[in-house]
C-alpha positions in Angstrom: 41.3 20.2 15.9 42.7 18.3 13.1 44.3 14.7 12.7 47.9 14.2 14.1 50.5 13.1 11.3 50.0 9.7 12.1 46.6 9.7 10.4 43.3 9.2 11.5 44.0 5.6 13.1 46.0 7.8 16.0 42.5 10.3 16.1 41.0 9.4 19.0 37.9 11.5 18.4 37.8 10.7 14.7 37.5 7.2 16.2 34.5 7.6 18.6 32.7 9.5 16.0 33.4 6.2 14.0 32.2 4.1 16.2 29.0 6.1 17.1 28.2 6.4 13.5 29.2 2.0 13.2 27.1 1.4 16.1 24.2 3.9 14.8 24.4 2.8 10.9 23.7 -1.3 12.4 21.2 -0.2 14.5 19.0 2.2 11.9 19.3 -1.2 9.7 17.4 -3.1 12.2 14.7 -0.8 13.0 14.2 -0.5 9.3 13.7 -4.0 8.8 11.6 -4.6 12.3 9.2 -1.9 11.5 7.7 -2.9 8.6 7.4 -6.6 10.6 5.6 -5.0 13.5 3.1 -3.0 11.6 2.3 -6.8 9.6 2.7 -9.2 12.1 1.0 -7.7 14.8 -0.9 -4.3 13.6 -2.1 -6.8 10.8 -1.2 -4.1 7.9 -2.4 -4.2 4.7 0.1 -2.9 1.8 -1.0 0.5 1.6 -0.1 0.8 5.5 3.4 -0.5 4.6 3.8 2.0 1.8 2.6 4.9 4.2 4.6 3.6 7.0 7.8 3.8 4.3 6.7 7.0 2.9 6.3 8.7 7.0 10.3 7.4 7.4 11.4 9.7 4.9 9.3 12.8 3.6 9.6 14.6 6.8 13.3 13.9 6.4 13.2 16.8 3.5 11.2 19.1 5.1 13.5 19.2 7.8 16.2 20.3 5.6 14.3 23.7 5.2 15.2 24.6 8.6 17.7 22.6 9.9 20.8 24.1 7.9 20.1 27.7 9.7 19.6 25.4 13.2 23.2 23.5 12.3 24.9 26.2 11.5 24.2 28.4 14.4 24.7 25.8 17.1 27.4 23.9 18.2 27.4 20.3 16.2 28.2 18.1 19.0 25.4 18.5 21.0 23.1 18.6 18.1 24.4 14.9 17.2 23.9 13.6 20.6 20.6 15.2 20.9 19.3 13.6 17.8 20.3 10.4 18.9 18.7 10.6 22.6 15.5 11.2 20.3 15.7 8.5 18.1 16.4 6.4 21.5 13.3 7.5 23.0 10.8 7.1 20.0 12.0 3.9 19.0 11.9 2.6 22.7 8.5 3.7 22.8 7.4 0.6 20.5 8.1 -2.2 22.3 6.8 -0.9 25.5 3.3 0.3 23.6 3.3 -3.2 22.1 4.1 -5.4 25.7 1.1 -3.1 27.3 -1.1 -3.6 24.4 -1.4 0.0 23.3 0.6 0.2 20.1 -1.3 1.2 17.2 -0.4 2.1 13.2 -0.8 5.5 14.0 1.9 5.7 16.6 4.2 3.3 14.4 3.7 6.1 11.4 4.6 8.8 13.8 7.9 7.2 15.2 8.9 6.5 12.1 8.4 10.4 10.9 9.9 11.5 13.8 13.0 9.3 13.9 13.5 10.3 10.1 13.4 13.9 11.2 15.9 13.2 13.6 17.9 11.2 11.3 17.9 13.8 8.7 19.2 16.5 12.0 22.2 14.3 12.4 23.2 14.1 8.6 23.4 17.9 8.0 25.0 18.5 11.4 27.8 15.5 10.9 28.9 16.5 7.4 29.3 20.3 9.1 31.2 19.0 11.8 33.5 16.3 10.2 36.0 19.2 8.9 36.7 20.9 12.1 37.4 17.7 14.1 39.7 15.8 11.2 41.0 19.0 9.3 40.1 19.7 5.5 43.3 17.3 4.6 41.8 14.5 6.2 38.4 14.7 4.4 38.4 12.2 2.0 40.1 9.7 4.3 37.4 10.4 7.0 34.3 10.1 4.4 35.9 7.1 3.1 36.1 5.2 6.4 32.6 6.4 7.3 31.2 5.7 4.0 32.6 1.9 4.3 30.9 1.4 7.6 27.7 2.3 5.7 28.1 0.0 3.2 29.3 -2.6 6.0 26.1 -1.9 7.8 24.0 -2.2 4.2 25.5 -5.7 3.9 25.3 -7.1 7.1 22.6 -4.9 9.0 19.3 -6.6 7.1 20.3 -10.4 7.8 21.1 -9.5 11.6 17.3 -7.8 12.2 16.1 -11.0 10.4 18.0 -13.4 12.9 17.4 -11.4 15.8 13.6 -10.7 14.7 13.4 -14.6 14.2 14.9 -14.8 17.9 13.8 -12.1 20.0 10.5 -10.7 18.4 10.4 -7.7 16.7 9.6 -5.8 19.3 12.7 -7.2 21.6 14.8 -6.2 18.4 13.6 -2.8 18.7 15.0 -2.3 22.5 18.7 -3.5 20.6 18.4 -0.5 18.2 17.2 1.9 21.2 20.5 0.9 23.0 22.7 1.3 19.5 21.3 5.1 19.9 22.5 5.0 23.2 25.7 4.1 22.6 26.2 6.3 19.6 25.5 9.1 22.2 27.7 8.0 24.8 30.5 7.7 22.4 30.1 11.3 21.0 29.4 12.7 23.9 33.3 11.4 25.2 34.9 13.3 21.9 37.4 16.1 24.0 38.1 17.8 20.6 37.0 22.0 21.6 34.2 22.8 18.9 34.4 26.5 18.0 31.7 29.0 18.9 29.0 28.8 16.8 28.0 32.2 14.6 25.8 34.7 16.3 21.9 34.3 15.3 22.1 37.7 13.0 25.4 37.6 12.1 25.8 39.5 9.0 28.9 37.0 7.3 25.7 34.2 7.6 22.8 35.9 6.3 20.6 36.5 9.0 17.6 33.7 11.1 15.0 33.9 9.0 14.1 31.0 6.6 14.4 33.0 3.5 17.4 34.2 4.3 19.0 30.3 5.3 17.6 29.3 1.6 19.3 32.3 0.0 22.9 31.4 1.8 22.4 28.0 1.0 21.5 28.2 -2.9 24.2 31.1 -3.2 27.2 29.0 -1.9 25.7 26.0 -3.1 24.6 26.4 -6.8 26.3 29.7 -6.7 30.1 27.9 -6.7 31.7 26.8 -9.8 32.4 23.1 -8.5 29.9 22.7 -5.6 27.5 24.2 -8.0 27.9 21.4 -10.7 28.2 18.6 -7.9 24.4 19.6 -6.5 23.3 19.8 -10.2 24.7 16.7 -11.4 23.3 14.9 -8.2 19.8 16.2 -8.9 20.1 14.8 -12.1 21.1 11.1 -11.1 18.2 11.3 -8.4 15.6 12.8 -10.8 16.2 9.9 -13.5 17.9 7.3 -13.1 17.3 7.3 -9.1 13.3 8.0 -10.0 13.3 5.4 -11.8 15.1 2.8 -9.7 13.2 3.9 -6.8 9.6 3.2 -8.8 9.9 0.1 -10.9 13.8 -2.0 -10.0 11.7 -4.4 -8.1 9.3 -4.6 -10.1 11.0 -5.1 -13.1 13.0 -7.8 -11.6 10.3 -9.5 -10.2 7.7 -9.4 -13.0 9.3 -8.2 -15.9 12.4 -10.8 -15.8 10.7 -13.3 -13.3 13.2 -13.5 -10.8 12.5 -15.2 -7.4 12.5 -13.3 -4.2 16.2 -15.3 -3.2 17.4 -14.1 -6.3 16.5 -10.1 -6.1 18.0 -10.6 -2.4 21.5 -11.9 -4.1 21.5 -9.1 -6.5 20.5 -6.2 -4.4 23.1 -7.6 -1.2 26.1 -6.9 -4.2 25.3 -3.6 -3.9 26.6 -2.8 -0.5 29.5 -5.1 -1.5 30.5 -2.9 -4.2 29.8 0.2 -2.3 32.4 -1.2 0.7 34.6 -1.6 -2.4 33.7 2.4 -3.5 35.3 3.8 -0.5 38.6 1.9 -0.5 39.0 3.0 -4.1 38.0 6.4 -3.7 41.1 7.6 -2.0 43.2 6.2 -4.8 41.5 7.7 -7.9 41.9 11.5 -5.9 45.5 10.4 -5.7 45.9 9.3 -9.3 43.9 11.5 -11.2 42.9 14.1 -8.4 39.3 15.0 -7.0 37.7 16.6 -10.0 38.7 13.9 -12.4 37.9 11.5 -10.1 34.3 12.8 -9.3 33.9 12.9 -13.2 35.2 9.1 -13.8 33.3 8.0 -11.0 29.9 9.3 -11.7 30.3 8.5 -15.4 31.3 4.8 -14.8 28.5 4.5 -12.2 25.9 6.0 -14.7 26.9 3.8 -17.5 27.0 0.6 -15.5 23.7 1.2 -15.2 22.7 0.0 -18.9 23.5 -3.4 -18.0 19.7 -3.3 -16.0 18.0 -2.8 -18.9 20.1 -5.1 -20.9 19.8 -7.9 -18.7 16.0 -8.5 -19.9 18.0 -9.3 -23.4 20.8 -11.7 -22.0 19.0 -14.9 -21.1 21.0 -17.1 -18.4 23.5 -14.2 -17.9 20.4 -11.7 -16.6 21.2 -12.2 -13.1 25.0 -11.7 -13.5 25.0 -8.6 -15.6 22.6 -7.3 -12.6 24.9 -8.7 -9.7 28.1 -6.6 -12.0 25.9 -3.5 -12.3 25.6 -3.6 -8.4 29.2 -4.3 -8.1 30.2 -1.6 -10.6 27.4 0.8 -10.1 27.5 1.3 -6.3 31.5 1.0 -5.9 31.6 3.8 -8.3 29.0 6.1 -7.2 30.2 5.6 -3.4 33.2 6.6 -4.7 32.0 9.7 -6.3 30.2 11.0 -3.6 33.1 10.7 -1.1 34.6 13.5 -3.3 32.0 15.6 -3.4 31.2 15.8 -0.2 34.7 16.2 0.5 34.7 19.0 -1.5 31.7 20.5 -0.3 33.4 20.2 3.1 36.7 21.6 2.3 35.7 24.8 -0.5 32.8 25.9 1.5 32.8 28.4 5.1 32.2 26.4 7.7 29.4 28.7 9.2 27.2 28.0 6.2 28.0 24.2 5.3 24.9 23.5 7.4 22.8 25.5 4.8 24.3 23.9 1.8 24.1 20.3 3.0 20.5 21.2 4.3 19.6 23.1 0.5 21.0 20.0 -1.5 19.1 18.0 0.9 16.1 19.6 -0.1 16.9 19.2 -3.5 17.7 15.5 -3.8 14.8 14.4 -1.6 12.3 16.3 -3.9 13.7 15.6 -7.1 13.8 11.7 -6.2 10.4 11.2 -5.5 9.3 13.7 -8.6 11.2 11.1 -10.4 9.5 8.0 -9.3 6.0 9.4 -9.9 7.3 10.4 -13.5 8.7 7.2 -13.6 5.3 5.2 -12.6 3.5 7.5 -15.3 5.5 6.9 -18.2 6.1 3.0 -17.2 1.7 2.9 -17.7 2.1 4.7 -20.9 5.3 2.8 -22.8 6.1 -0.1 -20.6 8.4 -0.8 -17.5 11.2 -2.1 -19.7 11.2 1.3 -21.7 11.0 3.6 -19.0 13.8 2.2 -17.4 15.7 2.7 -20.6 14.3 6.5 -20.5 15.7 7.2 -16.8 19.1 5.3 -17.7 20.0 7.3 -20.7 18.6 10.6 -19.3 20.8 9.6 -16.3 23.5 9.9 -18.3 23.7 13.7 -18.1 24.2 13.5 -14.8 28.4 13.0 -15.2 27.8 15.6 -18.5 27.2 18.5 -16.1 30.1 17.9 -13.9 32.5 18.3 -17.3 33.3 22.0 -16.3 36.6 23.8 -16.5 36.5 24.6 -12.6 35.7 20.8 -11.6 38.4 19.4 -14.1 41.2 21.8 -12.6 41.1 19.8 -9.2 44.0 17.7 -10.3 46.2 15.4 -8.1 49.2 17.4 -6.5 
């Protein structure tokens, strides 16, 4: 099922997968914007209710990683992808139906957010495991770069498109458009013609059995136990715990209250991150060809983490504060996306396909648990030493992430 010599631009099955991802990526940004609007405008939710809605959209996705890896490895991937899309479409469509019937509640909205998060996590784990078999290992960097570029473009265009749709059509009608996007994605995936290899039978000795404990053991052994993949696991865990946790907990507070920026400036700064991510998807392949995948990962993560120093420095730059923060979003997101493209491609190319789902799920659980832990720690620390000092601590601690990649096995992944 590998790509023809002409490349992915003439690989019809990859183009269908790519189009499906583009449609659903844009749709997911629409629902991410519309759900809080419905909660606030239609249901009168307060800050606590909106925060709970946000938590429900992410937390269950971490839990699904505990069992999704084994399911993915023991199943054909394309039906799982289609099923996840159909489930998301039905869940999203239930919101406008209930709204029009006058029966929508915050409980239903939270349940929809949680279940959509579960389906999305399953989709992401299965998608990462499906791609190597579809395009071949020699096209993974190119394929992942295109997919990450589409995610970045959706991050740039999606919230703005959602705002316009909500303004013109109202939020419930906008949710119908989101449901249709998932149905379109499922239809594109259904049209993929490549024959998928049979799934590993349940209980096969090669894949460690079917229990949750065995699935976790396989994921840890092939993930953390691999000299290259283990290094990327530790680096991503450190990034999530330190700089990711501080960013999630304090970034908005730091910009709005610490730097006293207005919401329009904050929106401009954050939107620059999408532009940076799009640029990172373009330069990732070039970096890999010039330096090799290993050095490209090390350099990309080092630059991405070092660029975060601009965040606390902005407090001392006066009129240059906003340009510095925009520069961080551009450089930081660009190089972090380049790192992720090579890290994901390495995982897909270096691990056996029959364990890839469980390794992806293990990483999903690891980073999903460390990010909120870092967020809570940052909030606790900020209450004791202040927001700016805590941001400095997170940025400096985050510099440990690229150091964890400095292993001979990673460095030896050089350009051919």
